[in-house]
Backbone of each chain as ProteinMPNN parsed JSONL, in Angstrom:
{"seq_chain_A": "XXXXXXXXXXXXXXXXXXXXXXXXXXXXXXXXXXXXXXXXXXXXXXXXXXXXXXXXXXXXXXXXXXXXXXXXXXXXXXXXXXXXXXXXXXXXXXXXXXXXXXXXXXXXXX", "coords_chain_A": {"N_chain_A": [[18.656, -20.275, -6.904], [17.471, -19.97, -10.166], [19.059, -21.327, -13.166], [20.269, -19.462, -15.985], [18.5, -19.461, -19.126], [19.443, -20.558, -22.462], [18.426, -19.144, -24.546], [16.258, -16.355, -25.042], [12.954, -15.019, -25.524], [12.499, -12.308, -25.662], [14.013, -9.104, -24.749], [12.812, -8.15, -22.405], [11.927, -10.4, -21.091], [14.369, -11.598, -20.396], [15.422, -9.594, -18.722], [13.632, -9.792, -16.62], [14.334, -12.205, -15.488], [16.313, -11.395, -13.883], [15.268, -9.328, -12.286], [12.73, -10.039, -11.717], [9.971, -10.998, -9.594], [8.847, -9.947, -6.486], [10.3, -9.098, -4.062], [13.061, -8.777, -4.649], [13.177, -6.58, -6.31], [12.069, -4.622, -4.679], [14.021, -4.444, -2.69], [16.177, -3.519, -4.237], [15.123, -1.048, -4.967], [15.126, 0.247, -2.512], [17.889, 0.338, -1.998], [18.619, 1.926, -4.057], [17.989, 4.413, -3.098], [19.829, 4.814, -1.042], [22.98, 3.402, 0.135], [22.713, 0.63, 2.397], [22.646, -0.978, 5.661], [22.108, -4.415, 6.718], [20.276, -4.478, 8.848], [18.97, -2.012, 8.556], [17.619, -2.364, 6.135], [15.956, -4.506, 6.839], [14.359, -3.287, 8.752], [13.07, -1.375, 7.289], [11.692, -2.57, 5.199], [8.626, -3.584, 4.976], [6.998, -6.529, 6.073], [8.776, -8.45, 5.123], [10.603, -11.421, 5.743], [13.379, -12.506, 7.88], [14.609, -14.743, 6.719], [13.806, -14.657, 3.994], [14.776, -12.144, 3.24], [17.529, -12.499, 3.602], [18.04, -14.556, 1.728], [17.268, -13.295, -0.683], [19.076, -11.183, -0.796], [21.438, -12.587, -1.146], [20.899, -13.728, -3.664], [20.828, -11.377, -5.193], [23.425, -10.507, -4.926], [24.777, -12.57, -6.231], [23.856, -12.139, -8.769], [25.242, -9.981, -9.417], [24.208, -7.458, -8.868], [24.154, -6.15, -6.479], [26.521, -5.336, -3.836], [28.546, -6.125, -0.92], [30.079, -3.967, 1.398], [32.518, -3.059, 3.858], [31.976, -0.616, 6.358], [33.744, -0.112, 8.211], [32.627, -0.563, 10.656], [30.407, -2.058, 10.171], [28.797, -4.272, 7.747], [27.828, -2.977, 4.671], [25.301, -2.702, 2.242], [25.539, -2.046, -1.188], [24.513, -0.743, -4.429], [25.805, -2.26, -7.355], [27.7, -1.492, -10.374], [26.144, -2.648, -12.412], [23.775, -2.807, -10.986], [23.264, -0.088, -10.566], [22.732, 0.568, -13.179], [20.173, -0.165, -13.447], [18.642, 1.837, -12.588], [16.896, 3.53, -14.255], [14.758, 1.73, -14.711], [13.803, 1.233, -12.131], [13.081, 3.814, -11.406], [11.077, 4.331, -13.238], [9.169, 2.444, -12.441], [8.672, 3.476, -9.901], [7.502, 5.983, -10.486], [5.24, 5.081, -11.843], [3.893, 3.626, -9.876], [3.301, 5.714, -8.135], [1.394, 7.141, -9.537], [-0.565, 5.24, -9.899], [-1.52, 4.782, -7.291], [-3.331, 6.774, -6.851], [-5.678, 5.923, -7.955], [-6.591, 3.977, -6.323], [-7.841, 2.367, -3.248], [-5.708, 2.757, -1.312], [-2.809, 3.441, 0.692], [0.457, 4.983, 0.684], [3.061, 4.559, 2.809], [6.078, 5.512, 3.566]], "CA_chain_A": [[18.34, -19.366, -7.984], [17.414, -20.7, -11.439], [20.101, -21.034, -14.142], [19.763, -18.747, -17.158], [18.283, -20.245, -20.336], [20.394, -20.157, -23.521], [17.731, -18.212, -25.447], [15.056, -15.688, -24.537], [12.12, -14.523, -26.615], [12.626, -10.844, -25.766], [14.864, -8.546, -23.695], [12.054, -7.976, -21.148], [11.926, -11.703, -20.408], [15.706, -11.75, -19.793], [15.524, -8.633, -17.613], [12.823, -10.269, -15.492], [15.061, -13.275, -14.793], [17.167, -10.733, -12.878], [14.539, -8.48, -11.331], [11.373, -10.555, -11.522], [9.758, -11.354, -8.187], [8.605, -8.682, -5.791], [11.221, -8.611, -3.028], [14.365, -8.339, -5.187], [13.045, -5.219, -6.844], [11.834, -3.704, -3.55], [15.343, -4.236, -2.059], [16.942, -2.65, -5.144], [14.555, 0.307, -4.885], [15.612, 0.84, -1.248], [19.327, 0.627, -2.119], [18.737, 3.061, -4.993], [17.906, 5.649, -2.295], [21.127, 4.956, -0.346], [23.518, 2.145, 0.658], [22.099, 0.36, 3.706], [23.005, -2.185, 6.369], [21.047, -5.434, 6.768], [19.267, -4.067, 9.831], [18.175, -0.903, 7.988], [16.71, -2.955, 5.15], [14.981, -5.336, 7.574], [13.402, -2.403, 9.457], [12.347, -0.5, 6.342], [10.869, -3.306, 4.239], [7.5, -4.164, 5.722], [6.454, -7.818, 5.642], [9.781, -9.406, 4.653], [11.187, -12.169, 6.867], [14.843, -12.613, 7.851], [14.984, -15.809, 5.776], [13.615, -14.197, 2.603], [15.694, -11.031, 2.986], [18.88, -13.067, 3.476], [18.116, -15.281, 0.443], [17.21, -12.376, -1.833], [20.335, -10.422, -0.841], [22.429, -13.497, -1.765], [20.576, -13.785, -5.095], [21.203, -10.105, -5.842], [24.908, -10.481, -5.002], [25.173, -13.524, -7.265], [23.483, -11.535, -10.064], [26.125, -8.797, -9.552], [23.385, -6.239, -8.805], [24.549, -5.463, -5.236], [27.73, -5.868, -3.189], [28.711, -5.762, 0.488], [31.375, -3.352, 1.728], [32.554, -2.7, 5.28], [32.185, 0.835, 6.61], [34.63, -0.067, 9.384], [31.952, -1.155, 11.828], [29.388, -3.033, 9.756], [28.708, -4.49, 6.302], [26.801, -2.115, 4.066], [24.961, -3.131, 0.88], [25.565, -0.995, -2.224], [24.266, -1.157, -5.804], [26.998, -2.34, -8.212], [27.496, -0.784, -11.643], [24.973, -3.238, -13.066], [22.615, -2.395, -10.18], [23.013, 1.327, -10.876], [22.181, 0.697, -14.552], [18.739, -0.448, -13.35], [17.966, 3.04, -12.056], [15.741, 3.954, -15.071], [13.628, 0.796, -14.505], [13.284, 1.466, -10.777], [12.425, 5.129, -11.387], [9.824, 4.211, -14.008], [8.232, 1.725, -11.556], [8.33, 4.426, -8.826], [6.548, 6.965, -11.034], [3.975, 4.402, -12.169], [3.239, 3.323, -8.593], [2.803, 6.973, -7.578], [0.158, 7.51, -10.262], [-1.512, 4.146, -9.641], [-2.083, 4.866, -5.929], [-4.459, 7.73, -6.88], [-6.87, 5.186, -8.413], [-6.832, 2.81, -5.461], [-8.081, 2.626, -1.813], [-4.43, 2.306, -0.743], [-1.898, 4.553, 0.993], [1.887, 4.666, 0.696], [3.66, 5.147, 4.006], [7.499, 5.113, 3.572]], "C_chain_A": [[18.462, -20.105, -9.309], [18.588, -20.339, -12.345], [19.451, -20.276, -15.307], [19.525, -19.733, -18.293], [19.318, -19.795, -21.378], [19.763, -19.079, -24.401], [16.496, -17.629, -24.778], [14.292, -15.074, -25.695], [12.212, -13.024, -26.775], [13.44, -10.32, -24.595], [14.138, -8.387, -22.355], [12.07, -9.28, -20.37], [13.267, -11.939, -19.721], [15.833, -10.835, -18.581], [14.785, -9.159, -16.386], [13.425, -11.479, -14.799], [15.902, -12.658, -13.674], [16.317, -10.004, -11.838], [13.083, -8.903, -11.159], [11.201, -10.956, -10.06], [9.781, -10.088, -7.363], [9.808, -8.242, -4.939], [12.559, -8.127, -3.597], [14.265, -6.883, -5.64], [12.805, -4.209, -5.729], [13.168, -3.4, -2.855], [16.179, -3.289, -2.918], [16.437, -1.202, -5.056], [15.006, 1.005, -3.609], [17.088, 1.237, -1.386], [19.579, 1.73, -3.145], [18.732, 4.382, -4.215], [19.229, 5.915, -1.596], [21.633, 3.561, 0.04], [22.945, 1.896, 2.053], [22.634, -0.93, 4.308], [21.833, -3.16, 6.363], [19.905, -4.952, 7.681], [18.375, -2.943, 9.313], [17.135, -1.467, 7.011], [15.582, -3.722, 5.847], [13.916, -4.456, 8.213], [12.51, -1.667, 8.454], [11.462, -1.263, 5.36], [9.815, -4.102, 5.005], [7.122, -5.537, 5.177], [7.484, -8.814, 5.15], [10.391, -10.11, 5.863], [12.709, -12.174, 6.761], [15.288, -13.607, 6.784], [14.934, -15.305, 4.335], [14.596, -13.075, 2.294], [17.116, -11.558, 2.778], [19.041, -13.765, 2.128], [18.168, -14.324, -0.738], [18.489, -11.559, -1.938], [21.424, -11.287, -1.484], [22.185, -13.607, -3.266], [21.101, -12.539, -5.811], [22.725, -9.965, -5.938], [25.386, -11.38, -6.138], [24.902, -12.963, -8.664], [24.316, -10.28, -10.341], [25.288, -7.511, -9.619], [23.69, -5.453, -7.525], [25.855, -6.063, -4.728], [27.795, -5.362, -1.754], [30.071, -5.104, 0.671], [31.341, -3.022, 3.21], [32.726, -1.188, 5.409], [33.044, 1.003, 7.872], [33.97, -0.687, 10.604], [30.933, -2.211, 11.398], [29.449, -3.205, 8.242], [27.55, -3.667, 5.75], [26.577, -2.583, 2.624], [24.908, -1.919, -0.038], [25.08, -1.58, -3.546], [25.609, -1.246, -6.514], [26.742, -1.479, -9.457], [26.272, -1.316, -12.361], [23.694, -2.861, -12.32], [22.238, -0.955, -10.481], [22.348, 1.472, -12.246], [20.685, 0.388, -14.567], [17.936, 0.783, -12.931], [16.771, 3.468, -12.921], [14.519, 3.042, -14.897], [12.978, 1.084, -13.15], [12.541, 2.798, -10.699], [11.096, 5.091, -12.148], [8.767, 3.481, -13.173], [7.746, 2.657, -10.449], [7.271, 5.404, -9.314], [5.186, 6.305, -11.297], [3.178, 4.098, -10.887], [2.615, 4.567, -7.971], [1.511, 7.444, -8.247], [-0.945, 6.499, -9.924], [-2.248, 4.329, -8.317], [-3.304, 5.796, -5.904], [-5.773, 7.039, -7.277], [-7.352, 4.17, -7.391], [-7.094, 3.217, -4.004], [-6.86, 2.19, -0.999], [-3.61, 3.53, -0.371], [-0.457, 4.056, 0.957], [2.5, 5.386, 1.894], [5.11, 4.67, 4.102], [7.992, 4.88, 5.015]], "O_chain_A": [[19.454, -20.794, -9.546], [19.07, -19.206, -12.319], [18.259, -20.424, -15.579], [20.246, -20.722, -18.423], [19.986, -18.777, -21.198], [20.457, -18.213, -24.934], [15.783, -18.316, -24.047], [14.871, -14.666, -26.702], [12.032, -12.502, -27.875], [13.558, -10.987, -23.567], [14.76, -8.476, -21.296], [12.207, -9.282, -19.147], [13.306, -12.426, -18.591], [16.302, -11.263, -17.526], [15.246, -8.997, -15.256], [13.081, -11.766, -13.652], [16.171, -13.297, -12.657], [16.614, -10.057, -10.644], [12.298, -8.198, -10.525], [12.184, -11.224, -9.369], [10.66, -9.245, -7.54], [10.282, -7.116, -5.09], [13.133, -7.167, -3.082], [15.154, -6.071, -5.384], [13.272, -3.073, -5.807], [13.429, -2.259, -2.476], [16.813, -2.37, -2.401], [17.226, -0.257, -5.069], [15.245, 2.213, -3.612], [17.493, 2.318, -0.957], [20.617, 2.391, -3.113], [19.382, 5.348, -4.614], [19.707, 7.048, -1.544], [20.838, 2.646, 0.25], [22.717, 2.841, 2.808], [23.025, -1.853, 3.593], [20.705, -2.784, 6.045], [18.73, -5.016, 7.318], [17.176, -2.915, 9.589], [15.958, -1.11, 7.046], [14.412, -3.598, 5.486], [12.734, -4.802, 8.229], [11.348, -1.377, 8.736], [10.572, -0.671, 4.749], [10.095, -5.147, 5.593], [6.945, -5.702, 3.97], [7.117, -9.932, 4.787], [10.665, -9.478, 6.883], [13.268, -11.887, 5.702], [16.23, -13.344, 6.035], [15.872, -15.492, 3.56], [15.187, -13.047, 1.214], [17.821, -11.108, 1.874], [20.058, -13.591, 1.458], [18.967, -14.485, -1.661], [18.946, -11.269, -3.044], [22.235, -10.792, -2.267], [23.129, -13.585, -4.055], [21.722, -12.621, -6.871], [23.25, -9.39, -6.891], [26.276, -11.013, -6.906], [25.62, -13.267, -9.617], [24.129, -9.606, -11.354], [25.632, -6.584, -10.353], [23.509, -4.236, -7.485], [26.248, -7.157, -5.134], [27.205, -4.34, -1.403], [31.085, -5.596, 0.176], [30.279, -2.738, 3.765], [33.501, -0.565, 4.683], [33.078, 2.06, 8.502], [34.635, -1.256, 11.47], [30.629, -3.137, 12.15], [30.063, -2.403, 7.539], [26.447, -3.667, 6.295], [27.529, -2.829, 1.884], [24.306, -0.898, 0.294], [25.215, -2.783, -3.772], [26.472, -0.395, -6.301], [25.704, -0.828, -9.574], [25.454, -0.544, -12.862], [22.656, -2.623, -12.937], [21.061, -0.626, -10.634], [21.522, 2.359, -12.462], [20.004, 0.638, -15.562], [16.705, 0.763, -12.923], [15.709, 3.748, -12.365], [13.382, 3.513, -14.93], [11.754, 1.166, -13.042], [11.517, 2.913, -10.026], [10.122, 5.733, -11.754], [7.596, 3.858, -13.196], [6.568, 2.644, -10.093], [6.265, 5.627, -8.641], [4.133, 6.879, -11.018], [1.963, 4.289, -10.83], [1.547, 4.501, -7.361], [0.654, 8.06, -7.613], [-2.098, 6.864, -9.697], [-3.447, 4.068, -8.224], [-4.194, 5.646, -5.067], [-6.855, 7.534, -6.96], [-8.407, 3.563, -7.571], [-6.636, 4.271, -3.562], [-6.972, 1.353, -0.104], [-3.7, 4.557, -1.043], [-0.184, 2.875, 1.168], [2.474, 6.612, 1.998], [5.38, 3.592, 4.632], [9.157, 4.539, 5.222]]}, "seq_chain_B": "XXXXXXXXXXXXXXXXXXXXXXXXXXXXXXXXXXXXXXXXXXXXXXXXXXXXXXXXXXXXXXXXXXXXXXXXXXXXXXXXXXXXXXXXXXXXXXXXXXXXXXXXXXXXXX", "coords_chain_B": {"N_chain_B": [[-5.78, -14.307, -7.286], [-3.932, -12.183, -5.232], [-5.339, -10.035, -2.626], [-5.157, -6.445, -2.455], [-2.958, -4.747, -0.147], [-3.612, -2.473, 2.611], [-1.743, -0.548, 3.034], [1.383, 0.49, 1.661], [4.971, 0.286, 1.578], [6.461, 1.659, -0.288], [6.147, 3.255, -3.574], [7.151, 1.551, -5.523], [6.821, -0.986, -4.504], [4.033, -1.199, -4.499], [3.549, -0.999, -7.257], [4.682, -3.37, -8.092], [2.886, -5.236, -7.137], [1.111, -5.249, -9.136], [2.555, -5.746, -11.51], [4.469, -7.53, -10.814], [6.218, -10.699, -10.919], [7.02, -12.924, -13.48], [5.591, -13.729, -15.92], [3.324, -12.054, -16.298], [4.392, -9.572, -16.931], [5.829, -10.184, -19.231], [3.766, -10.841, -20.998], [2.469, -8.346, -21.114], [4.506, -6.888, -22.307], [4.549, -8.047, -24.834], [1.988, -7.321, -25.745], [2.332, -4.647, -25.791], [3.678, -4.274, -28.148], [1.781, -4.893, -30.094], [-1.82, -5.322, -30.379], [-3.083, -8.601, -29.64], [-4.25, -11.939, -30.496], [-5.29, -14.78, -28.481], [-4.082, -17.122, -29.422], [-1.877, -16.086, -30.842], [-0.346, -14.985, -28.792], [0.202, -17.289, -27.331], [1.748, -18.698, -29.126], [3.936, -17.059, -29.406], [5.108, -16.655, -26.932], [7.528, -18.211, -25.434], [7.649, -21.236, -23.633], [5.492, -20.867, -21.92], [2.569, -22.227, -20.416], [-0.772, -23.329, -21.467], [-2.516, -23.209, -19.297], [-1.231, -21.408, -17.47], [-1.016, -19.11, -19.078], [-3.722, -18.523, -19.568], [-4.609, -18.015, -16.935], [-2.974, -15.82, -16.202], [-3.763, -13.908, -18.072], [-6.366, -13.481, -17.235], [-5.858, -12.416, -14.682], [-4.577, -10.014, -15.468], [-6.657, -8.749, -16.788], [-8.419, -8.367, -14.672], [-6.938, -6.581, -13.22], [-7.239, -4.405, -14.717], [-5.426, -3.891, -16.763], [-5.325, -4.986, -19.235], [-7.661, -5.651, -21.956], [-10.333, -7.478, -23.594], [-11.322, -7.479, -26.961], [-13.636, -7.905, -29.656], [-12.69, -8.696, -32.98], [-14.438, -9.159, -34.852], [-14.051, -11.682, -35.859], [-12.525, -12.951, -34.024], [-11.476, -12.921, -30.513], [-9.526, -10.286, -29.356], [-6.674, -9.279, -27.548], [-5.987, -6.258, -25.912], [-3.957, -3.53, -24.659], [-5.165, -1.637, -21.926], [-6.006, 1.777, -20.945], [-4.656, 2.091, -18.516], [-2.839, 0.04, -18.83], [-1.405, 0.981, -21.053], [-0.181, 3.093, -19.795], [1.9, 1.917, -18.597], [3.898, 1.744, -20.352], [6.437, 3.241, -20.243], [7.758, 1.785, -18.191], [7.938, -0.782, -19.274], [9.444, -0.224, -21.536], [11.808, 0.664, -20.368], [12.647, -1.695, -19.108], [13.019, -3.232, -21.385], [15.137, -1.9, -22.661], [17.109, -2.238, -20.721], [17.383, -5.025, -20.622], [18.402, -5.445, -23.162], [20.942, -4.357, -22.998], [22.021, -5.864, -20.963], [22.239, -8.431, -22.085], [24.543, -8.402, -23.521], [26.538, -8.921, -21.735], [26.319, -11.565, -21.126], [26.242, -15.192, -21.619], [24.103, -15.63, -23.544], [21.343, -15.657, -25.858], [18.997, -13.572, -27.629], [16.085, -14.368, -29.147], [13.572, -13.3, -30.907]], "CA_chain_B": [[-4.925, -13.146, -7.222], [-3.925, -11.637, -3.873], [-5.968, -8.734, -2.412], [-4.201, -5.378, -2.162], [-2.839, -4.344, 1.252], [-4.109, -1.093, 2.8], [-0.596, 0.364, 3.031], [2.628, -0.01, 1.065], [6.124, 1.052, 2.051], [6.931, 2.564, -1.354], [5.391, 3.091, -4.816], [7.665, 0.411, -6.309], [6.198, -2.198, -3.945], [2.655, -1.228, -5.015], [3.619, -1.282, -8.708], [5.009, -4.789, -8.296], [1.688, -6.049, -6.895], [0.41, -5.331, -10.42], [3.364, -6.299, -12.615], [5.463, -8.48, -10.298], [6.001, -12.028, -11.505], [7.583, -12.849, -14.825], [4.748, -13.885, -17.113], [2.411, -10.919, -16.549], [5.132, -8.499, -17.591], [6.176, -10.642, -20.589], [2.534, -10.696, -21.789], [2.272, -6.911, -21.345], [5.53, -6.439, -23.269], [4.084, -8.482, -26.16], [0.825, -6.518, -26.152], [2.839, -3.287, -26.073], [4.068, -4.254, -29.562], [0.54, -4.844, -30.889], [-2.897, -6.168, -29.863], [-2.891, -9.965, -30.161], [-5.17, -12.988, -30.114], [-4.747, -15.783, -27.553], [-3.191, -18.033, -30.161], [-0.618, -15.372, -31.165], [0.428, -14.908, -27.546], [0.618, -18.647, -26.976], [2.813, -19.111, -30.059], [5.101, -16.158, -29.324], [5.751, -16.641, -25.611], [8.189, -19.497, -25.276], [7.727, -21.822, -22.289], [4.297, -20.646, -21.095], [1.537, -23.251, -20.668], [-2.128, -22.814, -21.652], [-3.093, -22.929, -17.97], [-0.632, -20.189, -16.916], [-1.375, -17.978, -19.933], [-5.138, -18.218, -19.31], [-4.717, -17.406, -15.587], [-2.334, -14.477, -16.167], [-4.613, -12.993, -18.842], [-7.511, -13.118, -16.344], [-5.305, -11.483, -13.679], [-4.307, -8.715, -16.105], [-7.968, -8.117, -17.052], [-8.959, -7.934, -13.373], [-6.134, -5.422, -12.79], [-7.544, -3.336, -15.681], [-4.236, -3.582, -17.561], [-5.652, -5.403, -20.601], [-9.067, -5.938, -22.189], [-10.602, -8.292, -24.792], [-12.307, -6.905, -27.875], [-13.797, -8.776, -30.816], [-12.367, -8.038, -34.265], [-15.432, -9.673, -35.803], [-13.885, -13.136, -36.026], [-11.912, -13.553, -32.824], [-11.211, -11.985, -29.428], [-8.152, -9.763, -29.43], [-6.272, -8.615, -26.304], [-5.41, -4.91, -26.058], [-3.64, -2.803, -23.432], [-6.102, -0.57, -21.549], [-5.3, 3.032, -20.651], [-3.703, 1.829, -17.432], [-1.792, -0.794, -19.434], [-0.578, 1.873, -21.87], [0.622, 3.978, -18.925], [3.063, 1.132, -18.167], [4.87, 1.726, -21.459], [7.799, 3.625, -19.812], [8.373, 0.696, -17.4], [8.24, -1.876, -20.205], [10.546, 0.211, -22.405], [13.033, 0.688, -19.551], [13.045, -3.103, -18.949], [13.492, -3.676, -22.714], [16.482, -1.343, -22.892], [18.045, -2.852, -19.766], [17.61, -6.413, -21.076], [19.229, -5.389, -24.377], [22.335, -4.094, -22.585], [22.414, -7.002, -20.126], [22.527, -9.624, -22.89], [25.928, -8.314, -24.015], [27.416, -9.431, -20.679], [25.923, -12.925, -20.749], [26.285, -16.233, -22.677], [22.66, -15.804, -23.796], [20.905, -14.944, -27.073], [17.574, -13.204, -27.674], [15.552, -14.752, -30.462], [12.151, -12.987, -30.919]], "C_chain_B": [[-5.044, -12.518, -5.828], [-4.674, -10.306, -3.791], [-4.869, -7.71, -2.126], [-4.152, -5.128, -0.651], [-3.393, -2.91, 1.385], [-2.952, -0.103, 2.661], [0.617, -0.304, 2.403], [3.769, 0.913, 1.476], [6.658, 2.01, 1.009], [6.179, 2.286, -2.644], [5.849, 1.886, -5.649], [6.989, -0.874, -5.83], [4.761, -2.33, -4.453], [2.661, -1.603, -6.49], [3.846, -2.774, -8.944], [3.864, -5.718, -7.936], [0.954, -6.25, -8.233], [1.25, -6.047, -11.467], [4.478, -7.208, -12.109], [5.194, -9.849, -10.891], [6.31, -11.951, -12.991], [6.53, -12.797, -15.92], [3.833, -12.679, -17.365], [3.139, -9.838, -17.338], [5.525, -8.892, -19.015], [4.957, -10.498, -21.503], [2.296, -9.216, -22.117], [3.27, -6.386, -22.387], [5.14, -6.853, -24.69], [2.924, -7.608, -26.647], [1.206, -5.064, -26.38], [3.198, -3.173, -27.55], [2.846, -4.137, -30.453], [-0.525, -5.68, -30.187], [-2.768, -7.571, -30.462], [-3.98, -10.904, -29.671], [-4.475, -13.955, -29.157], [-3.714, -16.648, -28.261], [-1.856, -17.396, -30.499], [0.277, -15.346, -29.932], [1.019, -16.276, -27.212], [1.803, -19.087, -27.832], [4.087, -18.299, -29.813], [5.78, -16.16, -27.965], [6.255, -18.045, -25.305], [8.097, -19.981, -23.825], [6.517, -21.581, -21.413], [3.238, -21.695, -21.44], [0.182, -22.582, -20.891], [-2.707, -22.366, -20.306], [-2.569, -21.59, -17.422], [-1.036, -18.976, -17.751], [-2.828, -17.557, -19.669], [-5.29, -17.509, -17.963], [-4.16, -15.981, -15.562], [-3.156, -13.465, -16.969], [-5.801, -12.553, -17.985], [-7.041, -12.144, -15.267], [-5.165, -10.088, -14.277], [-5.614, -7.989, -16.443], [-8.536, -7.561, -15.745], [-8.219, -6.693, -12.86], [-6.358, -4.228, -13.714], [-6.288, -2.908, -16.445], [-4.443, -4.007, -19.011], [-7.165, -5.587, -20.725], [-9.194, -6.742, -23.487], [-11.61, -7.542, -25.653], [-12.426, -7.86, -29.065], [-13.4, -8.003, -32.081], [-13.313, -8.582, -35.345], [-15.31, -11.175, -35.977], [-13.301, -13.767, -34.771], [-11.748, -12.484, -31.751], [-9.744, -11.572, -29.463], [-7.857, -9.022, -28.122], [-5.576, -7.287, -26.621], [-4.957, -4.412, -24.686], [-4.76, -1.801, -23.17], [-5.31, 0.721, -21.367], [-4.265, 2.827, -19.559], [-2.536, 0.986, -17.943], [-0.833, 0.056, -20.256], [0.333, 2.735, -20.984], [1.864, 3.258, -18.388], [4.183, 1.169, -19.2], [6.28, 2.147, -21.012], [8.512, 2.53, -19.008], [8.816, -0.418, -18.35], [9.415, -1.505, -21.112], [11.869, 0.247, -21.649], [13.548, -0.742, -19.345], [13.639, -3.617, -20.258], [14.918, -3.187, -22.958], [17.515, -2.012, -21.969], [18.392, -4.28, -20.19], [18.532, -6.456, -22.288], [20.693, -5.128, -24.071], [22.869, -5.31, -21.828], [22.903, -8.184, -20.968], [23.965, -9.617, -23.396], [26.928, -8.887, -23.009], [27.271, -10.931, -20.468], [26.037, -13.903, -21.925], [24.855, -16.614, -23.084], [22.314, -15.117, -25.112], [19.41, -14.635, -26.955], [17.08, -13.49, -29.077], [14.034, -14.52, -30.449], [11.358, -13.97, -31.783]], "O_chain_B": [[-6.151, -12.347, -5.316], [-4.663, -9.529, -4.745], [-3.797, -8.051, -1.626], [-5.158, -5.274, 0.043], [-3.612, -2.229, 0.384], [-3.145, 1.033, 2.229], [0.851, -1.499, 2.583], [3.593, 2.113, 1.69], [7.235, 3.044, 1.344], [5.624, 1.199, -2.807], [5.061, 1.282, -6.376], [6.63, -1.738, -6.63], [4.317, -3.425, -4.795], [1.864, -2.436, -6.923], [3.285, -3.365, -9.867], [3.849, -6.87, -8.371], [0.278, -7.256, -8.444], [0.73, -6.862, -12.23], [5.341, -7.616, -12.886], [4.075, -10.136, -11.317], [5.901, -11.01, -13.672], [6.571, -11.906, -16.768], [3.592, -12.318, -18.517], [2.595, -9.262, -18.28], [5.554, -8.045, -19.907], [5.093, -10.08, -22.653], [1.964, -8.872, -23.252], [2.929, -5.556, -23.231], [5.368, -6.105, -25.64], [2.883, -7.207, -27.81], [0.499, -4.331, -27.072], [3.046, -2.107, -28.145], [2.848, -3.394, -31.436], [-0.199, -6.635, -29.481], [-2.398, -7.727, -31.626], [-4.557, -10.715, -28.6], [-3.25, -13.959, -29.033], [-2.615, -16.872, -27.754], [-0.819, -18.058, -30.457], [1.472, -15.635, -29.998], [2.191, -16.391, -26.855], [2.727, -19.745, -27.356], [5.193, -18.808, -29.996], [6.92, -15.71, -27.85], [5.483, -18.94, -24.962], [8.423, -19.24, -22.898], [6.493, -22.037, -20.27], [3.031, -22.014, -22.611], [0.0, -21.414, -20.551], [-3.303, -21.295, -20.194], [-3.345, -20.748, -16.97], [-1.364, -17.926, -17.197], [-3.12, -16.366, -19.561], [-6.015, -16.519, -17.859], [-4.761, -15.067, -14.998], [-3.239, -12.296, -16.592], [-6.192, -11.386, -18.011], [-7.727, -11.167, -14.967], [-5.58, -9.1, -13.671], [-5.674, -6.76, -16.392], [-9.059, -6.447, -15.702], [-8.795, -5.862, -12.157], [-5.752, -3.172, -13.531], [-6.101, -1.727, -16.739], [-3.815, -3.457, -19.916], [-7.869, -5.669, -19.718], [-8.319, -6.707, -24.352], [-12.616, -7.035, -25.157], [-11.465, -8.533, -29.438], [-13.725, -6.826, -32.235], [-13.052, -8.491, -36.544], [-16.299, -11.87, -36.209], [-13.534, -14.94, -34.478], [-11.863, -11.291, -32.03], [-8.847, -12.407, -29.584], [-8.679, -8.24, -27.644], [-4.698, -7.213, -27.482], [-5.506, -4.823, -23.664], [-5.255, -1.177, -24.109], [-4.103, 0.759, -21.603], [-3.14, 3.319, -19.654], [-1.39, 1.189, -17.543], [0.385, -0.109, -20.18], [1.457, 3.064, -21.361], [2.756, 3.877, -17.808], [5.285, 0.68, -18.949], [7.244, 1.47, -21.369], [9.725, 2.363, -19.127], [9.93, -0.932, -18.242], [10.266, -2.338, -21.42], [12.918, -0.089, -22.198], [14.756, -0.975, -19.402], [14.632, -4.344, -20.253], [15.786, -3.942, -23.397], [18.637, -2.309, -22.381], [19.55, -4.692, -20.125], [19.339, -7.373, -22.434], [21.58, -5.606, -24.778], [24.01, -5.729, -22.021], [23.868, -8.855, -20.601], [24.543, -10.669, -23.667], [28.03, -9.29, -23.382], [28.035, -11.515, -19.698], [25.942, -13.499, -23.084], [24.456, -17.774, -22.979], [22.922, -14.103, -25.455], [18.665, -15.34, -26.274], [17.578, -12.939, -30.059], [13.279, -15.402, -30.04], [10.139, -13.845, -31.9]]}, "name": "protein", "num_of_chains": 2, "seq": "XXXXXXXXXXXXXXXXXXXXXXXXXXXXXXXXXXXXXXXXXXXXXXXXXXXXXXXXXXXXXXXXXXXXXXXXXXXXXXXXXXXXXXXXXXXXXXXXXXXXXXXXXXXXXXXXXXXXXXXXXXXXXXXXXXXXXXXXXXXXXXXXXXXXXXXXXXXXXXXXXXXXXXXXXXXXXXXXXXXXXXXXXXXXXXXXXXXXXXXXXXXXXXXXXXXXXXXXXXXX"}
């Protein structure tokens, strides 16, 4: 994962260092719905490989956006406080995607 | 630019096909402030090369998020209606980046 620069031109550019790239944001959007185990995420995110999912989860932990907790039988991924603070961004992306789909020959199948 | 899939697991994943990747969103955030010429964008976006800026502008035009109009002397990039509809996402990212910077050894210098 790239080191942060000392200076950024705008807050959006800084924010995207954390949530830029498709899979990190898709994982965060899933965890926004509910804490989930690795296997749940793997089953629910279409097209992601074990390698990429494992790497992105490590990135997100390092960025203090998610954390692992044991539920007694397995490790479960949760949004951290910083992850929770992303909720408005994730919800805005969700709403935009929902409107966008009406213009496109595409379906959304959760 | 990749073709769209027929099906997506969630609206966020679809949205990120359009605005995923750092530079496209940084360009949109700049154009959210005001319509700008190529040269303005090039001067104001730190660290982007001519090649990448030219490619991302073409991507954004193809996605119907921006358009070029002549102001009589030069071509000026504007957000389209679809681009304008992204404003809530860009504003949410802006607000999040502004809070995030307080936690980090980083400065924002527009």
